[in-house]
N, C-alpha and C positions, 0 to 999 in steps of 0.2 A: 747303909753301909754294907758291903759284901766283903769277903776275903778270899785270898788265894787259898786253895785247899790243899796243895801239896807241893813238894820240890823245894828248891833252895830259897823261894820266897814263901813258902808255906806259912799261913797264919797272918800275912801282912794285909792290913786292912786297905779296901778299894773305896773311893767315893762314887756315888751314883749321880749321874745327872738327873736333875728335877723333871717334872713334866713328861709323862709318857714313855720314859725310857724304862724297859723291863729287863733287868740282867737276868741271865740264866742262873737258876737257883744252884746253891752249892751241892745239893744232892743230885741234881742233873749233871752239872760239871764232873763231879766225881765219877758217876757212871760212864760219862762220855770219854773221860781220859783214861779209865781203867781199860775201856774197850779199845781206845787208840793204842795204849801201851801194849796190849796183846796182839795187835795187828801190824805194827810197825815200829821202828826204832826212831824216836823222837829227835835223838841227839844231833842228827844232821839234817832234820827236816826244815823246809822252808814252808812256813805257814801264811795263809791269807785268810784275814779276819775280816769279813764283810759285814757291813752295819754293825761296826765295832761297838757303838755305844760306850760304856766304861771301859772297855777293853779287857773284861773278864776272861773271856775266852782265849784270846791271843796271850794275855799275860800269864794265864794258868799253863799254856803251852810252853812259854819261854822258862817259867820256873821249873817245868818238868823237863827242860833240855833242849827245846828247839833252837835250832841255830839262828833263825830270823823269823820276824813276824812283820808283815805288812798290814797296818790297820786301814781300813777305808770306812769314813762316817761323814755324812752330809751335815748334821746338825752342829752348829757353831758352839753351842753350850757343851754338848757331848764331847767334842774335840777338845775344848779346854779341861774338862774332866779327865778325858783319856790322857792327855799330856802330863796332867798332875799324877795320874796313877802311873804312868810310865816312870816319872821321876821317883815317885815312892818306892816302887818296886827296885828300881836301880840297876836293871839288867841290861847288857848291850844287845844289839841286833834288832832295834825297831825303826820302823818309819811309818809316818802317818800321812795319809791322803786325805785331805780335807775336801770332799766332792761327793757326788751322787754315785753310787754303785753302778749304775747303769752307765754313766759316763766314763768311770774307770775301766768298767768291762769292754768298752768299745775301743780302748786304747790298744797298744802293742801287748799282746799276751806274752806272759812269762811263766815257765813251769813251776808250779807249787806241788809240794807233797802232801800237803792237807789244806783243804779249804773248809773254813768254818763259817756259815751263814747264819745270822740270827736276826731276821728282818722283823720290824714291827708286825704284829699280828694281823692288823687291817691291810697290809701291804701285799699287792699281787706281784710276785716275783717271777712268774712263768718266763717272761722275757729274759730276766737276768739268769736264770736257770739254763736256758737254751744255749748259751755262749760259754758255760763253765768249762766245757772239755778243753777249749784252747788254753785254759789257765792250769791245767793238771799235767804233771808228768806221769809217765808210765808207773803204776803202782800206787798212785795218789788216791787218798781218802777224801771224800766230800761229805760233810755233815749239814743239813739243814734242819734247823730248828723252826717249828712253826706251831700254830694253834692246832690242837686235836680235831678241831672243826674244819680245818682248811683241806683243800683237795690234795692228792698225793701229787708230788711233782713228776713231771715227764722228763726223764734224764735224756740227754742228746747223746748219740753215738760219738764215741765208744764208751761212754760211761755206762756202767751196769748197777742196777739196783741191788743192794747187799741186804738191808734189814730196816725195819721200822720198828721204833720202840716208844712206848707211850709212858709219860710220867705226868699223871693228872691231866691238866689242861695242855700240857706240853708234848709234842711229838718230835722225835728226831728221825729223820730220814736219812739213811746212809746209802751212799753209791762209791764205786771204786772205777779208777781207770786201770783196766787190766794192763798187766806185764806185756811187753810186746815179744 
């Protein structure tokens, strides 16, 4: 089990899918959202949660005031747990896409203000990263969580790398879509 760290649903417990799903630790989520809060106003943000797993990242964003979150997850068991967690948190503005992230990203792009991607550590996401710019609004933030042993992402234009922060075996890579 994990929990929502802060916001209107702070303290609510979230179920975690079995076998292989690695939810972002509460410590990393706290640091991630503290940084997001310092950079943009989440209250009107549209959030895209890729490789959503339990939904902890997207639900944390909703709890902290995001307008909406689209969750994308391929694993059937994880989607079932995600839907349970959405019901547990009870906040509006969610949509769940059950399918592969690569397939979703080949669809018609829509502008998001925050893109959170937490793929399995053994998954090569380079191809997915190359198309992210079409899914971001000007001023958007993109955060990719990976193993500290993984290669740094190559961000497509116009996305610009912002920072890289390591938390034990986890690293957060930040990029932004500059304002026009």
